[in-house]
C-alpha positions as CSV (number, residue, x, y, z in Angstrom):
1,X,12.5,16.4,11.2
2,X,9.1,18.3,10.2
3,X,7.3,15.9,7.6
4,X,3.2,16.3,7.8
5,X,2.1,13.3,5.5
6,X,-1.3,15.1,6.1
7,X,0.2,17.0,2.7
8,X,0.7,13.9,0.5
9,X,-3.6,12.8,1.0
10,X,-5.8,13.3,-1.2
11,X,-8.8,14.9,0.2
12,X,-12.4,13.5,-0.3
13,X,-14.2,14.6,-3.4
14,X,-10.5,16.4,-4.5
15,X,-10.2,15.8,-8.3
16,X,-6.9,15.1,-8.5
17,X,-4.3,16.3,-11.0
18,X,-0.7,14.4,-11.6
19,X,0.7,16.7,-13.1
20,X,0.2,19.8,-10.6
21,X,1.5,17.3,-8.1
22,X,5.4,16.9,-7.7
23,X,7.3,13.6,-8.5
24,X,10.2,15.2,-6.2
25,X,10.2,17.5,-3.2
26,X,12.6,18.9,-0.9
27,X,14.0,15.7,1.4
28,X,13.5,15.7,4.8
29,X,17.6,14.5,5.4
30,X,20.3,16.3,5.0
31,X,22.9,13.5,3.9
32,X,22.6,9.6,3.8
33,X,23.9,9.3,7.3
34,X,20.7,10.9,8.2
35,X,18.1,9.1,6.4
36,X,19.6,6.0,7.4
37,X,18.8,7.2,11.0
38,X,15.2,8.4,10.0
39,X,14.2,5.7,8.6
40,X,15.4,3.5,11.0
41,X,13.8,5.5,13.8
42,X,11.0,4.7,11.9
43,X,11.2,1.3,11.2
44,X,11.7,0.8,15.3
45,X,8.9,2.4,16.0
46,X,6.6,0.4,13.7
47,X,7.8,-2.5,14.9
48,X,7.1,-1.5,18.4
49,X,3.2,-0.2,17.4
50,X,2.7,-3.5,15.1
51,X,3.5,-5.3,18.3
52,X,0.4,-3.4,20.1
53,X,-1.3,-3.9,16.9
54,X,-0.8,-7.9,17.0
55,X,-1.6,-8.4,20.8
56,X,-4.8,-5.7,20.9
57,X,-6.0,-8.1,18.2
58,X,-8.8,-5.5,17.2
59,X,-8.2,-3.7,13.9
60,X,-6.6,-5.0,10.8
61,X,-4.5,-2.8,8.9
62,X,-4.4,-2.8,4.8
63,X,-1.5,-0.6,2.9
64,X,-2.2,-0.7,-0.9
65,X,0.3,0.1,-3.3
66,X,0.0,1.4,-7.1
67,X,2.6,2.4,-8.9
68,X,4.0,2.8,-12.8
69,X,7.0,0.2,-13.1
70,X,10.0,1.5,-11.8
71,X,8.4,3.4,-9.3
72,X,10.0,1.8,-6.0
73,X,6.9,-0.2,-4.7
74,X,9.0,-3.3,-3.6
75,X,11.9,-1.1,-2.5
76,X,9.7,0.8,-0.2
77,X,7.6,-1.9,1.1
78,X,11.2,-4.4,1.7
79,X,13.0,-0.7,3.3
80,X,10.0,0.5,5.5
81,X,8.2,-3.1,7.2
82,X,11.9,-4.1,7.4
83,X,11.3,-4.3,11.1
84,X,8.3,-5.7,11.0
85,X,7.7,-9.5,13.0
86,X,7.1,-11.6,9.9
87,X,4.0,-12.9,11.7
88,X,2.0,-9.9,12.1
89,X,2.8,-8.8,8.4
90,X,1.8,-10.5,4.9
91,X,3.1,-8.9,1.3
92,X,0.8,-10.2,-1.8
93,X,2.2,-9.0,-4.9
94,X,-0.7,-9.4,-7.6
95,X,0.8,-10.1,-11.6
96,X,-1.8,-11.1,-14.7
97,X,-5.1,-13.0,-13.2
98,X,-5.0,-16.6,-13.4
99,X,-7.9,-18.3,-15.3
100,X,-9.6,-18.8,-12.3
101,X,-9.9,-15.5,-10.9
102,X,-10.8,-14.3,-14.2
103,X,-14.2,-16.5,-14.1
104,X,-15.1,-14.1,-10.8
105,X,-15.9,-10.3,-10.3
106,X,-13.1,-8.7,-9.8
107,X,-12.8,-8.1,-5.8
108,X,-12.8,-12.0,-5.8
109,X,-9.1,-12.7,-5.9
110,X,-7.7,-10.0,-3.7
111,X,-10.8,-10.5,-1.0
112,X,-8.9,-14.0,-0.3
113,X,-5.9,-12.2,1.1
114,X,-7.1,-9.7,2.8
115,X,-5.2,-9.5,7.0
116,X,-6.9,-11.0,10.0
117,X,-7.8,-8.6,13.0
118,X,-4.2,-7.7,14.6
119,X,-2.1,-8.4,11.4
120,X,-0.9,-6.0,8.2
121,X,-1.6,-7.1,4.8
122,X,0.3,-5.4,1.8
123,X,-1.2,-5.3,-1.2
124,X,1.3,-4.7,-4.2
125,X,-0.7,-3.9,-6.7
126,X,-4.6,-4.9,-5.9
127,X,-8.0,-4.4,-7.4
128,X,-7.0,-1.2,-8.5
129,X,-5.6,-2.6,-11.7
130,X,-9.1,-3.4,-12.5
131,X,-9.4,0.4,-13.3
132,X,-6.1,1.2,-14.5
133,X,-4.3,-0.9,-16.9
134,X,-8.0,-2.0,-17.6
135,X,-8.9,0.9,-18.1
136,X,-6.2,1.2,-20.8
137,X,-6.2,-2.0,-22.2
138,X,-10.1,-2.4,-22.4
139,X,-9.6,-5.4,-24.6
140,X,-8.7,-7.2,-21.4
141,X,-12.2,-6.8,-20.6
142,X,-13.0,-9.4,-23.1
143,X,-11.5,-12.5,-20.4
144,X,-13.5,-11.5,-18.0
145,X,-17.2,-11.5,-19.8
146,X,-18.2,-8.4,-20.5
147,X,-18.9,-6.9,-24.2
148,X,-16.1,-4.3,-26.2
149,X,-18.8,-2.0,-25.8
150,X,-18.3,-2.2,-22.0
151,X,-14.9,-0.2,-22.3
152,X,-16.3,2.6,-24.0
153,X,-19.4,2.9,-21.5
154,X,-18.4,5.4,-18.8
155,X,-21.3,4.4,-16.6
156,X,-19.4,1.1,-16.5
157,X,-16.3,2.8,-14.8
158,X,-18.4,4.5,-12.6
159,X,-19.9,1.4,-11.4
160,X,-16.8,-0.2,-10.6
161,X,-15.1,2.9,-8.6
162,X,-18.6,2.4,-6.2
163,X,-18.1,-1.4,-6.1
164,X,-14.4,-0.3,-4.8
165,X,-15.9,2.6,-2.7
166,X,-18.5,0.4,-0.9
167,X,-16.4,-2.6,-0.6
168,X,-13.7,0.0,1.4
169,X,-16.4,1.1,4.0
170,X,-17.6,-2.3,4.6
171,X,-14.1,-3.1,5.3
172,X,-13.8,0.0,7.4
173,X,-17.1,-0.9,9.2
174,X,-16.1,-4.4,10.6
175,X,-12.6,-3.4,11.5
176,X,-10.3,-3.2,8.6
177,X,-8.1,0.2,8.1
178,X,-7.1,1.0,4.7
179,X,-4.0,3.5,3.5
180,X,-3.6,3.6,-0.5
181,X,-0.5,5.1,-1.7
182,X,-0.1,5.9,-5.0
183,X,4.3,6.4,-6.1
184,X,4.1,9.2,-8.5
185,X,7.7,8.7,-10.5
186,X,8.3,11.3,-13.7
187,X,8.5,9.5,-16.8
188,X,12.1,10.9,-17.0
189,X,13.1,9.1,-13.8
190,X,11.4,6.0,-15.0
191,X,13.6,6.1,-18.2
192,X,16.6,6.5,-16.1
193,X,15.8,3.7,-14.1
194,X,15.3,1.4,-17.1
195,X,18.2,2.5,-18.1
196,X,20.1,1.4,-14.8
197,X,18.3,-2.1,-14.9
198,X,19.8,-2.4,-18.6
199,X,23.3,-1.6,-17.1
200,X,23.1,-3.3,-14.5
201,X,23.2,-7.4,-14.8
202,X,22.3,-7.8,-11.3
203,X,19.3,-6.1,-12.5
204,X,18.9,-7.0,-15.8
205,X,16.1,-9.6,-14.4
206,X,14.0,-6.7,-13.7
207,X,13.3,-5.6,-17.0
208,X,11.2,-6.4,-20.1
209,X,10.1,-5.5,-23.1
210,X,6.8,-5.1,-22.0
211,X,8.2,-2.2,-19.8
212,X,9.3,0.0,-22.6
213,X,5.9,-1.1,-24.6
214,X,3.9,0.4,-21.5
215,X,5.8,3.7,-22.0
216,X,3.8,4.7,-24.9
217,X,0.4,5.2,-23.3
218,X,2.2,7.3,-20.2
219,X,-0.4,9.6,-20.2
220,X,-3.0,6.9,-20.9
221,X,-2.3,6.0,-17.5
222,X,-1.5,8.9,-15.8
223,X,-5.9,9.6,-16.9
224,X,-6.9,6.2,-15.7
225,X,-5.0,6.9,-12.3
226,X,-6.5,10.6,-11.7
227,X,-9.8,9.8,-12.5
228,X,-9.4,6.4,-10.2
229,X,-8.1,8.8,-7.1
230,X,-10.3,11.2,-7.3
231,X,-13.2,8.7,-7.8
232,X,-11.7,6.6,-4.8
233,X,-10.0,8.5,-2.1
234,X,-12.5,8.5,1.1
235,X,-12.0,9.6,4.6
236,X,-12.2,5.4,5.5
237,X,-10.0,4.7,2.4
238,X,-7.9,7.9,1.9
239,X,-5.5,7.7,-1.0
240,X,-1.5,9.6,-0.6
241,X,0.6,10.8,-3.2
242,X,4.1,10.5,-2.7
243,X,6.7,11.8,-4.3
244,X,9.1,8.9,-5.9
245,X,11.6,10.3,-8.1
246,X,13.8,10.3,-4.8
247,X,13.5,7.1,-3.4
248,X,15.0,7.6,0.2
249,X,12.6,10.4,0.7
250,X,9.8,8.2,-0.3
251,X,10.5,5.7,2.0
252,X,10.6,8.2,4.8
253,X,7.8,9.8,3.9
254,X,5.5,6.3,3.2
255,X,7.1,5.2,6.9
256,X,5.6,8.2,8.3
257,X,2.5,7.7,7.0
258,X,2.3,4.3,8.0
259,X,3.6,5.3,11.8
260,X,0.6,8.0,11.9
261,X,-1.2,5.7,11.0
262,X,-1.1,2.9,13.4
263,X,-0.7,5.8,16.3
264,X,-4.2,7.1,15.4
265,X,-5.6,3.6,16.2
266,X,-4.7,4.5,19.8
267,X,-4.1,1.0,20.8
268,X,-2.4,-0.6,23.7
269,X,-1.5,-4.0,25.3
270,X,-4.8,-5.7,26.9
271,X,-5.1,-5.3,30.4
272,X,-4.8,-7.9,33.1
273,X,-7.3,-8.6,35.0
274,X,-7.6,-9.6,38.1
275,X,-8.9,-13.3,37.7
276,X,-6.0,-13.5,35.5
277,X,-3.0,-11.5,37.9
278,X,-4.1,-14.8,40.5
279,X,-3.3,-17.3,37.9
280,X,0.2,-15.3,36.8
281,X,0.8,-15.2,40.5
282,X,0.1,-18.8,40.8
283,X,2.3,-20.3,38.3
284,X,5.2,-17.3,39.9
285,X,5.0,-19.6,43.0
286,X,5.3,-22.6,40.8
287,X,8.3,-21.8,38.8
288,X,10.4,-20.2,42.5
289,X,9.8,-24.0,44.2
290,X,11.6,-25.0,40.6
291,X,14.9,-23.0,42.0
292,X,14.7,-25.0,45.3
């Protein structure tokens, strides 16, 4: 497999145009069997790297997933992280904010769920909703205590981007490594997946009227994503735009990026000091006596 994960990374200060980014690329696998083998290899390697990450207790890793509805966030998270020890990985999904959450600053509700050192935290949607869905539906700002005029003020949104970048830089300085994924789905593929959800009784629960209503705001969402990703992809917290029309290929790309991220930490199991080795040898003697 020849997969350069850096080709999906958004460079710092890059002006993103999603219309120029593909939603489908040449798959890295040639058959379903090869896809499953590649994914299993990645899952096994992730499990090994996560064990070292957990044991070293040096960094925290935060993976953020953003996308339009039906882009495959849930499936990607489920398949890619399937082999990771649940003790070292937590997934948080952020839906509509509660009344309590709306009484705080827009970063508050997600900050409470940041991963500890040695853990991998996964945000299925995140504080980025505050510059995406709220940007498309500015009337939501009123519930946060802002005036209607704020929505039309470019300085307001720039200040939010600035807050996000400063927040992510703060986390980086304090040992949290952040990777952000935008699963890039085409409007036609979203339509096809919505129809699948209608046709398949086991997927009916995934579909709602709101999913269809939001499609009419597609262009506004694309504009919000372009501006947001352009403003917040940094060296400390990069965005990766992952073509998502092919679910299986997207999972391989995401898993490769996560593997590369953990490898870049250059972690190892903690070295056992001489004093501890002496203790272990004493315990060995005691355990061997049990055999007699």
